[in-house]
One Martini backbone bead per residue (centre of mass of N, CA, C, O) as a GRO file, in nm:
protein
  331
    1MET     BB    1   2.872  12.344   7.829
    2ILE     BB    2   2.871  12.653   8.005
    3GLU     BB    3   3.116  12.779   8.201
    4LEU     BB    4   3.121  13.044   8.437
    5GLU     BB    5   3.239  12.873   8.672
    6GLY     BB    6   3.361  12.704   8.900
    7VAL     BB    7   3.336  12.411   9.071
    8PRO     BB    8   3.204  12.348   9.355
    9GLU     BB    9   3.216  12.262   9.689
   10LEU     BB   10   3.003  12.016   9.832
   11ILE     BB   11   2.727  11.953  10.067
   12ASP     BB   12   2.503  11.730  10.044
   13PRO     BB   13   2.371  11.732   9.756
   14VAL     BB   14   2.078  11.883   9.601
   15MET     BB   15   1.867  11.861   9.324
   16VAL     BB   16   1.670  12.138   9.192
   17ALA     BB   17   1.401  12.132   8.954
   18ALA     BB   18   1.273  12.358   8.682
   19PHE     BB   19   1.023  12.411   8.410
   20GLU     BB   20   0.910  12.590   8.175
   21GLY     BB   21   0.569  12.516   8.074
   22TRP     BB   22   0.399  12.224   8.064
   23ASN     BB   23   0.510  12.170   8.383
   24ASP     BB   24   0.400  12.497   8.469
   25ALA     BB   25   0.147  12.573   8.619
   26GLY     BB   26   0.137  12.899   8.715
   27ASP     BB   27   0.451  12.897   8.774
   28ALA     BB   28   0.503  12.728   9.040
   29ALA     BB   29   0.784  12.579   9.002
   30SER     BB   30   0.975  12.806   8.902
   31THR     BB   31   0.915  12.992   9.145
   32ALA     BB   32   1.034  12.811   9.364
   33VAL     BB   33   1.330  12.819   9.261
   34ALA     BB   34   1.351  13.129   9.256
   35HIS     BB   35   1.317  13.157   9.561
   36LEU     BB   36   1.563  13.005   9.649
   37ASP     BB   37   1.771  13.181   9.495
   38ARG     BB   38   1.690  13.448   9.643
   39GLU     BB   39   1.704  13.377   9.951
   40TRP     BB   40   2.015  13.231   9.900
   41LYS     BB   41   2.188  13.362   9.691
   42GLY     BB   42   2.261  13.247   9.415
   43GLU     BB   43   2.524  13.094   9.216
   44VAL     BB   44   2.614  13.099   8.899
   45PHE     BB   45   2.808  12.828   8.714
   46ALA     BB   46   2.600  12.735   8.482
   47ALA     BB   47   2.518  12.668   8.122
   48LEU     BB   48   2.340  12.588   7.864
   49ASP     BB   49   2.343  12.556   7.527
   50ALA     BB   50   2.107  12.699   7.341
   51GLU     BB   51   2.169  12.575   7.051
   52ASP     BB   52   2.105  12.260   7.140
   53TYR     BB   53   1.769  12.304   7.265
   54TYR     BB   54   1.656  12.564   7.107
   55ASP     BB   55   1.378  12.730   6.959
   56PHE     BB   56   1.375  13.068   6.870
   57GLN     BB   57   1.069  13.071   6.762
   58VAL     BB   58   0.953  12.982   7.044
   59ASN     BB   59   1.215  13.093   7.218
   60ARG     BB   60   1.288  13.407   7.247
   61PRO     BB   61   1.499  13.634   7.254
   62THR     BB   62   1.630  13.921   7.439
   63VAL     BB   63   1.644  14.273   7.444
   64TRP     BB   64   1.890  14.494   7.605
   65MET     BB   65   2.008  14.758   7.815
   66ASP     BB   66   2.362  14.846   7.887
   67ALA     BB   67   2.482  15.137   7.905
   68GLY     BB   68   2.390  15.166   7.586
   69VAL     BB   69   2.406  14.850   7.544
   70ARG     BB   70   2.327  14.592   7.348
   71LYS     BB   71   2.160  14.293   7.459
   72ILE     BB   72   2.140  13.926   7.479
   73THR     BB   73   1.897  13.691   7.595
   74TRP     BB   74   1.905  13.351   7.624
   75PRO     BB   75   1.742  13.067   7.614
   76THR     BB   76   1.777  12.862   7.912
   77THR     BB   77   1.979  12.663   8.145
   78ARG     BB   78   2.054  12.705   8.489
   79LEU     BB   79   2.314  12.690   8.742
   80SER     BB   80   2.293  12.684   9.101
   81VAL     BB   81   2.416  12.770   9.431
   82VAL     BB   82   2.330  12.678   9.775
   83ARG     BB   83   2.355  12.753  10.121
   84VAL     BB   84   2.252  12.565  10.400
   85GLY     BB   85   2.219  12.620  10.709
   86GLY     BB   86   2.317  12.511  11.032
   87ASP     BB   87   2.392  12.219  11.187
   88LYS     BB   88   2.338  12.094  10.876
   89PRO     BB   89   2.491  12.166  10.618
   90ARG     BB   90   2.384  12.233  10.275
   91ASP     BB   91   2.344  12.180   9.926
   92LEU     BB   92   2.196  12.344   9.642
   93VAL     BB   93   2.100  12.255   9.319
   94LEU     BB   94   1.983  12.484   9.079
   95VAL     BB   95   1.732  12.428   8.822
   96ARG     BB   96   1.663  12.674   8.559
   97GLY     BB   97   1.413  12.681   8.292
   98ILE     BB   98   1.334  12.561   7.969
   99GLU     BB   99   1.177  12.363   7.788
  100PRO     BB  100   1.293  12.190   7.556
  101SER     BB  101   1.278  12.144   7.197
  102MET     BB  102   1.534  11.944   7.198
  103ARG     BB  103   1.729  11.692   7.287
  104TRP     BB  104   1.645  11.546   7.571
  105ARG     BB  105   1.861  11.333   7.629
  106SER     BB  106   2.107  11.522   7.625
  107PHE     BB  107   2.006  11.711   7.838
  108CYS     BB  108   1.996  11.506   8.067
  109ASN     BB  109   2.291  11.404   8.051
  110GLU     BB  110   2.414  11.677   8.121
  111LEU     BB  111   2.286  11.705   8.405
  112LEU     BB  112   2.398  11.430   8.511
  113GLY     BB  113   2.696  11.498   8.480
  114PHE     BB  114   2.688  11.719   8.693
  115ALA     BB  115   2.577  11.553   8.929
  116HIS     BB  116   2.816  11.361   8.940
  117GLU     BB  117   3.045  11.570   8.981
  118LEU     BB  118   2.893  11.695   9.255
  119GLY     BB  119   2.751  11.458   9.427
  120VAL     BB  120   2.459  11.396   9.394
  121GLU     BB  121   2.197  11.236   9.598
  122LEU     BB  122   1.943  11.412   9.484
  123VAL     BB  123   1.652  11.442   9.274
  124VAL     BB  124   1.429  11.728   9.238
  125VAL     BB  125   1.121  11.762   9.064
  126LEU     BB  126   0.923  12.029   8.962
  127GLY     BB  127   0.557  12.057   8.929
  128ALA     BB  128   0.261  12.158   8.726
  129LEU     BB  129  -0.095  12.104   8.714
  130LEU     BB  130  -0.407  12.067   8.585
  131GLY     BB  131  -0.710  12.071   8.791
  132ASP     BB  132  -1.000  11.952   8.983
  133THR     BB  133  -0.948  12.211   9.194
  134PRO     BB  134  -0.998  12.405   9.455
  135HIS     BB  135  -0.885  12.718   9.579
  136THR     BB  136  -0.999  12.668   9.889
  137ARG     BB  137  -0.794  12.443   9.906
  138PRO     BB  138  -0.550  12.255   9.950
  139VAL     BB  139  -0.279  12.181   9.776
  140PRO     BB  140  -0.209  11.924   9.580
  141ILE     BB  141   0.056  11.688   9.654
  142SER     BB  142   0.273  11.490   9.454
  143GLY     BB  143   0.483  11.208   9.527
  144THR     BB  144   0.726  11.062   9.301
  145THR     BB  145   0.867  10.732   9.209
  146SER     BB  146   1.068  10.456   9.063
  147ASP     BB  147   1.157  10.381   9.362
  148PRO     BB  148   1.061  10.164   9.596
  149ASP     BB  149   1.250  10.235   9.834
  150LEU     BB  150   1.205  10.539   9.827
  151ALA     BB  151   0.902  10.532   9.869
  152ARG     BB  152   0.919  10.413  10.159
  153ARG     BB  153   1.122  10.617  10.300
  154MET     BB  154   0.953  10.901  10.180
  155ASP     BB  155   0.647  10.876  10.130
  156LEU     BB  156   0.575  10.767   9.832
  157GLU     BB  157   0.490  10.724   9.510
  158GLU     BB  158   0.468  10.476   9.278
  159THR     BB  159   0.479  10.511   8.963
  160LYS     BB  160   0.191  10.465   8.704
  161TYR     BB  161   0.223  10.641   8.466
  162GLU     BB  162   0.040  10.693   8.152
  163GLY     BB  163   0.165  10.905   7.890
  164PRO     BB  164   0.221  11.206   7.852
  165THR     BB  165   0.529  11.395   7.853
  166GLY     BB  166   0.790  11.572   7.999
  167ILE     BB  167   1.084  11.669   8.121
  168VAL     BB  168   1.030  11.558   8.401
  169GLY     BB  169   0.987  11.257   8.319
  170VAL     BB  170   1.257  11.223   8.164
  171LEU     BB  171   1.449  11.293   8.394
  172GLN     BB  172   1.360  11.078   8.595
  173GLU     BB  173   1.424  10.838   8.410
  174ALA     BB  174   1.725  10.900   8.371
  175CYS     BB  175   1.795  10.867   8.672
  176THR     BB  176   1.719  10.573   8.697
  177HIS     BB  177   1.920  10.463   8.477
  178ALA     BB  178   2.174  10.607   8.646
  179GLY     BB  179   2.124  10.568   8.969
  180VAL     BB  180   1.950  10.828   9.057
  181PRO     BB  181   1.782  10.963   9.284
  182ALA     BB  182   1.426  11.036   9.228
  183VAL     BB  183   1.189  11.318   9.245
  184SER     BB  184   0.841  11.414   9.216
  185LEU     BB  185   0.668  11.728   9.243
  186TRP     BB  186   0.311  11.795   9.242
  187ALA     BB  187   0.095  12.051   9.148
  188ALA     BB  188  -0.244  12.144   9.175
  189VAL     BB  189  -0.412  12.350   8.947
  190PRO     BB  190  -0.660  12.541   8.884
  191HIS     BB  191  -0.804  12.555   8.570
  192TYR     BB  192  -0.981  12.836   8.624
  193VAL     BB  193  -0.684  12.962   8.754
  194SER     BB  194  -0.387  12.958   8.570
  195GLN     BB  195  -0.277  13.222   8.604
  196PRO     BB  196  -0.010  13.388   8.653
  197PRO     BB  197   0.041  13.367   8.954
  198ASN     BB  198   0.078  13.085   9.219
  199PRO     BB  199   0.156  13.107   9.547
  200LYS     BB  200   0.003  12.861   9.671
  201ALA     BB  201   0.155  12.641   9.504
  202THR     BB  202   0.440  12.724   9.576
  203LEU     BB  203   0.415  12.685   9.882
  204ALA     BB  204   0.344  12.382   9.870
  205LEU     BB  205   0.607  12.286   9.739
  206LEU     BB  206   0.800  12.390   9.961
  207ASN     BB  207   0.678  12.234  10.196
  208ARG     BB  208   0.743  11.953  10.072
  209LEU     BB  209   1.042  11.994  10.034
  210GLU     BB  210   1.113  12.040  10.334
  211ASP     BB  211   1.032  11.752  10.419
  212LEU     BB  212   1.209  11.584  10.219
  213ILE     BB  213   1.509  11.743  10.297
  214ASP     BB  214   1.530  11.877  10.574
  215VAL     BB  215   1.453  12.195  10.554
  216ARG     BB  216   1.459  12.545  10.605
  217ILE     BB  217   1.241  12.762  10.436
  218PRO     BB  218   1.233  13.075  10.340
  219LEU     BB  219   0.925  13.265  10.266
  220GLY     BB  220   0.866  13.543  10.337
  221GLU     BB  221   0.582  13.664  10.141
  222LEU     BB  222   0.427  13.407  10.040
  223ALA     BB  223   0.193  13.365  10.241
  224GLU     BB  224   0.060  13.639  10.185
  225ASP     BB  225   0.028  13.600   9.882
  226ALA     BB  226  -0.162  13.357   9.903
  227ARG     BB  227  -0.392  13.494  10.055
  228ALA     BB  228  -0.440  13.720   9.843
  229TRP     BB  229  -0.504  13.531   9.609
  230GLN     BB  230  -0.760  13.401   9.736
  231VAL     BB  231  -0.921  13.656   9.773
  232GLY     BB  232  -0.928  13.738   9.475
  233VAL     BB  233  -1.073  13.479   9.374
  234ASP     BB  234  -1.321  13.507   9.547
  235GLN     BB  235  -1.420  13.772   9.427
  236LEU     BB  236  -1.449  13.676   9.132
  237ALA     BB  237  -1.643  13.439   9.190
  238ALA     BB  238  -1.875  13.610   9.332
  239GLU     BB  239  -1.961  13.759   9.049
  240ASP     BB  240  -2.033  13.457   8.964
  241SER     BB  241  -2.269  13.213   9.001
  242GLU     BB  242  -2.151  12.990   8.821
  243VAL     BB  243  -1.869  12.983   8.949
  244ALA     BB  244  -1.952  12.938   9.242
  245GLU     BB  245  -2.098  12.664   9.187
  246TYR     BB  246  -1.853  12.518   9.075
  247VAL     BB  247  -1.673  12.541   9.328
  248GLN     BB  248  -1.867  12.391   9.514
  249THR     BB  249  -1.855  12.124   9.364
  250LEU     BB  250  -1.553  12.077   9.407
  251GLU     BB  251  -1.557  12.081   9.713
  252GLU     BB  252  -1.742  11.835   9.751
  253ALA     BB  253  -1.569  11.632   9.598
  254ARG     BB  254  -1.309  11.663   9.766
  255ASP     BB  255  -1.428  11.605  10.050
  256THR     BB  256  -1.536  11.319   9.982
  257ALA     BB  257  -1.266  11.194   9.892
  258GLU     BB  258  -1.095  11.279  10.171
  259LEU     BB  259  -1.235  11.181  10.433
  260PRO     BB  260  -1.076  10.899  10.478
  261GLU     BB  261  -0.780  11.071  10.471
  262ALA     BB  262  -0.814  11.229  10.755
  263SER     BB  263  -0.538  11.212  10.910
  264GLY     BB  264  -0.299  11.242  11.162
  265GLU     BB  265  -0.048  11.268  10.978
  266ALA     BB  266  -0.108  11.548  10.856
  267ILE     BB  267  -0.128  11.701  11.123
  268ALA     BB  268   0.158  11.630  11.223
  269ARG     BB  269   0.315  11.767  10.995
  270GLU     BB  270   0.219  12.057  11.052
  271PHE     BB  271   0.324  12.066  11.343
  272GLU     BB  272   0.624  12.016  11.280
  273ARG     BB  273   0.658  12.271  11.110
  274TYR     BB  274   0.588  12.470  11.329
  275LEU     BB  275   0.814  12.396  11.524
  276ARG     BB  276   1.049  12.455  11.335
  277ARG     BB  277   0.986  12.756  11.298
  278ARG     BB  278   0.986  12.842  11.599
  279ASP     BB  279   1.286  12.729  11.658
  280GLY     BB  280   1.444  12.863  11.401
  281GLY     BB  281   1.303  13.159  11.402
  282SER     BB  282   1.252  13.436  11.234
  283GLY     BB  283   0.309  13.440   7.859
  284GLN     BB  284   0.262  13.134   7.711
  285PRO     BB  285   0.323  12.879   7.526
  286GLY     BB  286   0.086  12.682   7.529
  287GLY     BB  287   0.012  12.450   7.751
  288HIS     BB  288  -0.082  12.216   8.014
  289ALA     BB  289  -0.066  11.994   8.226
  290THR     BB  290  -0.266  11.727   8.323
  291ALA     BB  291  -0.392  11.469   8.515
  292ASP     BB  292  -0.422  11.292   8.224
  293GLY     BB  293  -0.186  11.411   8.023
  294GLY     BB  294  -0.281  11.643   7.889
  295GLU     BB  295  -0.394  11.955   7.725
  296ALA     BB  296  -0.436  12.287   7.789
  297PRO     BB  297  -0.535  12.544   7.643
  298PRO     BB  298  -0.487  12.881   7.657
  299GLY     BB  299  -0.826  12.929   7.677
  300ALA     BB  300  -0.944  12.757   7.923
  301PRO     BB  301  -0.976  12.963   8.125
  302PHE     BB  302  -1.269  13.135   8.290
  303LEU     BB  303  -1.114  13.296   8.506
  304ARG     BB  304  -1.107  13.652   8.515
  305ASP     BB  305  -1.012  13.947   8.519
  306ARG     BB  306  -1.187  14.237   8.489
  307ASP     BB  307  -0.941  14.372   8.307
  308ASN     BB  308  -0.976  14.142   8.114
  309PRO     BB  309  -1.005  14.066   7.812
  310GLY     BB  310  -1.280  13.820   7.723
  311GLY     BB  311  -1.372  13.720   7.977
  312ARG     BB  312  -1.594  13.442   8.031
  313ALA     BB  313  -1.622  13.112   8.027
  314ARG     BB  314  -1.767  12.822   8.029
  315PRO     BB  315  -1.780  12.584   8.248
  316PRO     BB  316  -1.712  12.283   8.310
  317LYS     BB  317  -1.802  11.983   8.406
  318PRO     BB  318  -1.766  11.812   8.671
  319PRO     BB  319  -1.654  11.544   8.811
  320LYS     BB  320  -1.687  11.280   8.977
  321ALA     BB  321  -1.627  11.158   9.270
  322SER     BB  322  -1.302  10.957   9.324
  323GLY     BB  323  -0.991  11.042   9.411
  324ASP     BB  324  -0.790  11.022   9.136
  325ASP     BB  325  -0.637  11.290   9.060
  326GLU     BB  326  -0.374  11.268   9.238
  327ASP     BB  327  -0.284  10.976   9.119
  328SER     BB  328  -0.245  11.097   8.802
  329SER     BB  329   0.027  11.192   8.811
  330GLU     BB  330   0.299  11.269   8.680
  331ASP     BB  331   0.638  11.172   8.665
   0.00000   0.00000   0.00000
């Protein structure tokens, strides 16, 4: 660990982490943590030693000029802290970086050592996967944990996932073995429009995080960006009858699967969020995780901007409606 500044004194800290790469379809998760860091003006206090965990031929450093002097930024994972004000102030420890290339167990142990030193009470890891979900519907968010008691208290699913995993799953399991309460929040990103950014998925993750840790997160222009993103995808889809038909099929499958689950609880949650806000004031290497734990290759998305060379590929046939996609999220 390279300590950039002294370890701060924290109030009821929660660690929120996200990693670019396989766990981060549409850059939705890493953008969510970056948003928290930007809105609350986070102060970086530590970084992991890049030499220990990264293959620089996979994640290359970048060179930049600072007042005529060449400098290098190395790929790594940094920790910052933000203070959330209000009647009950608390701190968030934000962890943002790139999925490590090697020594994952040591990587997780180093993060957990810092969590222990800072008195972190809960670790929340954000992820995003590619799924058969239409861009026109609310983004599915799955909240999972390995702790049965935590699952009951926080209205989460007790994970039963089996299959390939990324650093999100490894970190959550490391937390479990270390006795640190840990939760994973996963956003399902439409596989046919997986190019970053995806502000709609980022917004959904932040809304779910807001409910989970009971804080009011300033959204800035994110809601407007999400609306603009959907309008743009609508326009692109409308230009291709095959794409439009495919999206309609996904909509029908999603609506059929969710019809029995359209409970008053979801409506009440949205209304509570509205009241809180009214009263409160004013190109990456490799593929991404999919709902079944596989990996979508870089060329998988078929819906592309008209200015993008390469055109559109034929969309795959959608699966039959079963309602199981959201339940198969990786831990």
